[in-house]
FINURO-291230 format. One record per residue (C-alpha): x, y, z; residue in one letter. Coordinates in Angstrom, 3 decimals. Each point is the difference from the previous one (the first is absolute). Example, Ala and Ser with C-alpha at 12.3 -4.5 7.8 and 13.67 -1.06 7.14 Angstrom:
// FINURO-291230
PT px py pz residuo
PT 12.300 -4.500 7.800 a
PT 1.370 3.440 -0.660 s
***
This chain:
// FINURO-291230
PT px py pz residuo
PT -4.687 -61.776 25.703 m
PT 1.919 2.344 1.267 l
PT 3.855 -0.113 -1.874 l
PT 2.993 -0.525 1.461 s
PT 2.709 1.938 -0.042 k
PT 2.065 -2.370 -2.015 e
PT -3.141 0.631 -2.386 d
PT 0.461 3.419 0.324 i
PT 3.223 0.260 -0.795 l
PT 0.455 -2.341 -2.986 s
PT -3.040 1.612 -2.566 q
PT 1.211 2.347 -2.475 s
PT -1.770 2.228 0.981 d
PT 1.782 3.270 -2.050 l
PT -1.401 0.231 -4.045 p
PT 1.199 2.011 -2.727 f
PT -0.325 1.065 -3.402 e
PT 2.241 0.289 -2.671 d
PT -0.489 3.542 -1.871 v
PT 1.013 0.600 -3.458 d
PT 2.025 3.805 0.244 v
PT 0.798 0.684 -3.393 p
PT 2.069 3.350 1.131 e
PT 2.685 -2.670 0.833 w
PT -0.417 -2.792 -2.304 g
PT -1.587 -2.717 2.210 g
PT -1.923 -1.316 2.892 k
PT 0.227 0.921 2.750 v
PT -1.448 -2.210 3.339 r
PT -1.743 1.836 2.922 v
PT -0.618 -1.958 2.971 r
PT -2.143 0.853 2.963 t
PT 2.099 0.724 2.902 m
PT 1.105 -2.266 3.444 t
PT -1.381 1.581 3.740 g
PT 3.786 1.481 0.419 s
PT 0.189 1.459 -3.230 q
PT -4.276 1.436 -0.038 r
PT 1.455 1.541 3.663 d
PT 3.442 1.702 -0.986 a
PT -2.205 1.450 -3.365 w
PT -2.514 1.590 2.419 e
PT 2.793 1.538 2.224 t
PT 1.922 1.343 -2.759 s
PT -2.850 2.095 -1.534 v
PT -3.057 0.654 2.795 y
PT 1.738 2.517 2.794 v
PT -1.727 0.167 3.176 t
PT 0.335 3.724 1.658 k
PT -2.033 -0.196 3.012 g
PT -3.417 -1.296 -0.505 d
PT 1.034 1.050 -3.612 v
PT 0.115 -2.466 -2.850 v
PT 1.776 1.450 -3.217 e
PT 1.109 -1.648 -2.842 v
PT 3.411 0.406 -1.962 n
PT -0.414 0.202 -3.419 r
PT 3.638 -0.276 -0.440 d
PT 0.788 -3.160 -2.689 e
PT -3.050 -0.992 1.320 f
PT -0.616 -2.102 -2.970 r
PT 3.905 -1.403 -0.260 a
PT 0.245 -0.667 3.851 k
PT -3.214 -2.503 -0.361 l
PT 1.335 -1.279 -3.069 l
PT 3.239 -0.530 0.736 a
PT -1.934 -2.326 3.335 r
PT -1.998 -2.049 -3.069 c
PT 2.552 -0.468 -2.832 i
PT 1.460 -3.261 -0.460 v
PT 1.605 -2.862 -1.606 n
PT -1.120 -3.229 -0.724 e
PT 1.071 -1.394 3.397 k
PT -1.908 2.495 2.132 g
PT 3.409 2.215 0.707 e
PT -0.941 3.862 -0.462 r
PT 2.153 1.678 -2.503 l
PT 0.316 3.203 1.084 f
PT 1.400 1.116 3.880 t
PT -1.415 2.457 1.832 d
PT 3.366 1.978 -0.468 k
PT -0.681 -0.297 -4.108 e
PT -3.834 1.666 0.276 i
PT 1.759 3.607 -1.201 s
PT 0.930 -2.147 -3.352 a
PT -3.329 -1.669 -0.483 l
PT -1.843 3.297 0.837 s
PT 2.246 2.096 -2.852 g
PT -1.628 -2.681 -2.693 k
PT -2.890 0.656 -2.635 s
PT -3.554 0.695 2.380 s
PT -1.511 -1.036 -2.366 k
PT 1.310 -3.569 0.542 a
PT 0.030 0.549 3.675 l
PT -3.549 0.755 -0.029 d
PT -1.023 -2.976 -1.628 r
PT 1.984 -2.180 2.498 l
PT -1.551 2.322 2.523 f
PT -3.388 -1.097 -0.549 a
PT 0.610 -3.664 -0.406 v
PT 1.926 -0.007 3.760 a
PT -3.055 2.072 1.052 q
PT -2.067 -2.648 -0.697 e
PT 2.008 -2.921 0.961 l
PT 0.751 2.170 3.555 n
PT -4.012 1.243 0.686 a
PT 2.415 3.257 -0.038 v
PT -2.135 3.085 -0.357 g
PT -2.251 3.002 0.736 r
PT -2.393 -1.958 2.105 k
PT 2.971 -1.932 2.015 e
PT 2.171 3.416 0.481 a
PT -3.246 1.248 1.772 e
PT -0.017 -2.507 2.179 d
PT 3.185 -0.080 0.950 l
PT -0.215 3.114 0.911 k
PT -3.045 -0.303 1.813 k
PT 2.267 -3.047 2.535 k
***
């Protein structure tokens, strides 16, 4: 059976994981990005120069996490303007959350290499 537009748009397809962050005294919800959030993140971290694609490592983790950390309603907690503030937090906490965000969003070396090939 083929899905209709209504079938597709009515599905809740953004899984999340609540992660303990003892450095911050509680849990943080990390969610899968929407398609537009993924596009914005890729635009912010992959720089194309002719036929060469380079990775902009500046605030790399925080750029991803700002799009993945959400409240109970699924709304982002951090805006793009707050990426630097988030980047200033504990690297241990950011690394833990980043690992979850990578898993939920299929973001890793293989995906980066695939993007470079495109």
